[in-house]
N, C-alpha and C positions, 0 to 999 in steps of 0.2 A: 167438674167434668161434663161433659156433654151427653145430656141424658137421653139421648134418641140410641146411641150406640153402646153395645156391648163393650165393655173394659177391657176383655179379653181377645176378642176376634182381632186380627191382625189384618188390616186391608191394604191393599198394595195403592200407590200412587204416585206423581210423577212431579217433576219442578215445573214443565214447561215447554221451553225453547227444542224445537223440532226441524229436522232437516228440511224444508221444504224446497227442496232443489229444483221441482220442475215448474213452479209456478210463472205466471209473467209477473215479474215484481211490481213494476210501475202500475200496471192494473190493479194486481191484488192492494197493493198500499191506498190507490185512487177509491177503491171500492171499500175500504175501512174507513176514510176521511168519510166518503160519502152517508154509509150506516152510521156512523156517528152523529152525522147531521139530519139522520131520518129522511133520506133523500133514499128513493127506489130508482136505481139505475142500473144499466147493464152491468158498470164497475161494481156496483154493491153486491146485485146478485152471482157475480164472479166470484166477489170475495167472500159469500157465505157458502157457496158450493164448496170451493177451495177448503175454506176452513175447517167445515163439517166433515168434509171426507177424511181429512186428515185427522180431525178427533176420534171418529168412527174407530178407523185404522187402530190408532193407539188405545182406544178404548179395548177393542177387542183384544190386542196382545196383553193386556191387564188385567184382563178377566171380569167383566160383568157378571153379576151384580156385584160382586164384592172388591167394587175399585172407584176411587176418587181421581179421577183423572184432571189433570189442568187443560184450561183452554191451550190453544197452541200459540205459542208465540214463534215468528222469524227472527233468524240471527239478524237480519240486513232490513234494515227499514221500518220494520215492527219489532224491534226489540224492545227487551224490559226499560230502556229510558225513554227512545223516541216515539213507543207506542201513548207514552203520557207526556210527551214534551212539547211534539207535535199541534195536539189540541190549544195548549195556550200559545203558541206561536199563532195558530190560524184565530181563535176566537178570545184570547185575553191579552195579557199587555205585559209590559216588562221584558219580554224575549223576544230575539230575531235568530232567523237562521241562514246561514251563510254555508255553502259547501259544505253540509253535514253538520255544523260547530252551531252551538247554541250560543248565542252573545246577549248578557243580560246588561240594560241600561241604566242599571242603578236604582230602578224606582221599584216598588212593590211587586212584585210578580202575582198576576191574579188571573181566574178565567172563571166564567158564570159555573156555578156548580150544575146546573142542566148540562152542560158541556163537556164536563167531566166522564166521558162516556167510554167503557171497554168494549170495542168495535166487536172482537172476539166472543163476548158473552150475549152481544145481542143478537150475532149470528146462530149461538147454541140456543139462545130463545127462541128465534124463528124455525128452528128446525130439529128441536127436541123430539117434538112426537115422534118424527121421521126416525130418529137416530134409534130412538128408545123400540120401534117397530122392528129394525134391522136387526137389533142387538138382543131382543126380546126379555127386555126387562120393564118394569114400570115406570122406573124414572133415572133421570141422571141423577146422581151426587158427584158435583164437582169441586174443586179447589181453585182459587182464585188466586194469583198472586198480584200484589200491587207494589211497586216499587217504593221506597222511602224516602222522606226527607232528606236525610244527610247523604243518599247515594244521589238524589238529583243535584243536589247542590253541589257536590263534588264534581259532578259531570258539568258543571257550570265553568269553575274554576278551572279544569283540565282545559276543554275549548279553549280558553281565555289566556291561556298560558301561564296559569298562576298555579303554585303547590298547594299542596294540602293546605287547609285551615278549615276554622270552624265558624261560623257567622250565622250570630243567633236572628240578624231579623232575616236574612235570606232563607234560612232553615224554617222558621215561624212561617213566611209567605208560602214555601211548598206545603209545610203541615196542613195547612187549611185546603189546600188542593187535595192532597192526598187522601183528606177527609172525604170530600167529595167521590173520590173516585171509589173509595173503599165502600161507603155507602150504596153509590150506585151499582157496585159489584155484586149487589146481594140481592141476584134476580131468583125469585122462587114463583114457580107455576106448577101445572099437575105433572109435567114432565121432566122439570128441571126444579134441582134443590141446592143449595150451597152447602157444604160441610165443613171445608176449611178455606179461610179467608186469611191470607198470608201477608206480612210487611215484608218486603227484602230489603235487606240492610248490609250484602255480602260484603262490602268495604269495612266494615266495623272490623277492629282488631286486625286486621291485614298490614304489612310492610309500608309503612310509612305514612298509614294513617293512625296506627295504633298509638305514634306518640303524642297523639292531640289531646289523650284522656289519660287519666292517672286513675288507678282502679281502688279509690278512697272516696269515702262520703263526703269528702270536702272539694272535690272536682266540679266545679260549679259547670264546665260545659256538659260532663255525661249527666250530672242532675237535671241539668236544661232538656237535654235529649230524651231522657225517661219520660220527663213532664210531657213533653213533645207528642212521643207515642203513644203515651196514655189517654192524651186526647184523641189522638187518630182513633187507637182501637177501641174506644168507648163506644163508636157505632157498631161494632159486632156482637152482635144479643150471645147469649151464655149456650144457646141450641148450638153455635158452631165453635170449631177449633179456631182460634187465634193463633197463627201461627208467626213466627219470626225466623226468617232464611239469614244463616249467615255460614262465611266460610271459614270463622276458626272460634276457636272456644270461645265461649261469653264470659265477660267478665262478671265476677261474682254479683255485683250491683245491677246488673240487667236485670235479676231476677226482680226486681222494684217492678219493673214493668209490667202491665197487664196482660202479656201474652200467655198461651198457655201449652204451645206444641212446638218446639224447638225443632228445626230445620236445617242439618248441617251435614258436612263431608264425614266421612267413614274416619277420618283421623282426629275427629273433634269428641273429645271425651269430657264428659262431666259425672259428678259423683250422683248416685241414687238418693242418698242423704240430702243432697241439695234441691233437685227433684220433686220428691216428697215434701219436704218442709215448705218449700214455696209454690205446691200443688202443680207441677210442671208435667208435661209428658213430652216424649221425646220419638222423633221417627227414624227408624231403622234406616241407614243409608246403607245399603247391600250390593248396590250395583255401582261398579266404576265407570266415571263418563269420561275417562281421560285417552279414550281412542281403544282401538284393538287390541285382543290379549295377545301377544308374541311370548312366546319362550324365550330363555337368557339366551339361548344360542342360535335364536331365528338368523336367517337371510334376511334382514329387512325388505331389500328390494324383490326379493324373490316372493316374499309375504305380500306384500303389494299388488305385486303382478296377478297373484294369486284371486286376492279381494277382489280386484275390480276388473275380474275375468266371471266374478260370482261363485267361485269357489270359497265362500269366508267362513264356513261353519266351524272351521279348525281355529278361528280368530274371533271366537266369541267366548265372553266372559262363562267360565265351565259355571253348572250347576251348584257343585260342590264346593265353588270358593264363597257364591250367594250363601248359601247354607251355614257354612262355616261363620260368616260376618253375622248372620241373624242369629245362630245360637250363641254368637259373643255377646251379642247386645241383650238379648233375652237374659242369657245369665248375669251379667251385668245391672240390669234394671228391673227385670221380672216383667212379665207380659201385660201386667196390669197399668205398666206405665209405656206400654209401647201400641198405641194403636195402628202405627201406619210403618210398612217398611217399603222402599222404592229408591232408584237411582241419587248418587249424591247432588246431583247438579243437574242441567239442562242439557241437553244434547243437540242443539242447532248446529253446532260447529261440524256433525259428521256430514259434511255435504259432497265428500267424495264419492264415486260412482258405486252404487250398492250401499250407501251409508245409511239411506232409510231404512233398507232389507236388514240390515244389522242391528238398528234400533229397535224395530220391533220382534225380530228375534231375540234378542236380549230382555227384553219387557216379556216379553211370552216365557222367558226361561224364567223371570222373576218372578211372574204370577205363578209358576208351575213348585216352584221352592215354596213360596208362600203359603199357597194351597195344601200342598203335602205336610209341611209345618202345622197348619191349624189342624188338620185330619188328624197326624199323629199324636198330637196332644189334645185333643178334643175340645179347640178352642171355638 
């Protein structure tokens, strides 16, 4: 257990992607690249300003000081894959990029470890003091999500028109790079401290991918992946949570990997005995991210017209629903196995008019539900 956090207080957190609909995307992505290269340019200043402003809006909604927000991911150009693959293209070898497709030349993919930087965290490092002053907190406890080697390798095969496969050398190439990104993502200053470092592998177990593995101790590919994860996760000290983000229920064998916080969708259920036996924790996914909440008899055309005119309050997820989900998870696992609650996944695709406002309103509802729950149960 992370020794700086009470095992019973439930904190709010989120997954990361956010609807950055008002940014100048080419300028924003150029600024991220400049910041990763330690270049002080007009674009890097623009990126830092825009990222930190969005992060502050999100953290305020989640409720400082009892929140652990993730840095802000864009759904376009700076998504969970491009923000890690682009530095390889720019500074490493083995990958090329053509029309937003990543093409592998068959050699070992590599990048200098000092170039494996997350610009969003560098922006937070620069602006953390100001954000803390604005939010009236002493320091930010953040979550960082680092895309895993299997996810990166799967993107390469998709872009090259190849179906799902498990390629050990390719995954090992990416593992070295992911290790460097994860190590560099641990930025600790007076005003900025990591609390959750998450390995993102959402494709594990989903349709078409799950067939690559068998849930048995003799599955060489799964054993190889677990060993690869353990090498990557070894860079995270015991004072932080080591997250694993999935979109489906984990294979039982994945308990042998050295993560300790399961982050998954609301529909993902594991047994409490499994968590206890392997000393794992779980984040309660209490906020849906599949879109606005519509009643079963809603006129969808009328509803969307109302949302895009700014009358969206009726289409937010009700607090009662979030509370029901939270109480169900606490009943199933106990508060001692539940350090965090948040959305089931990212909210970057909410790019419709007033989408960001809906995201922030839902996150505020989440914060109020968690606060009420903590107070009612004296956590």
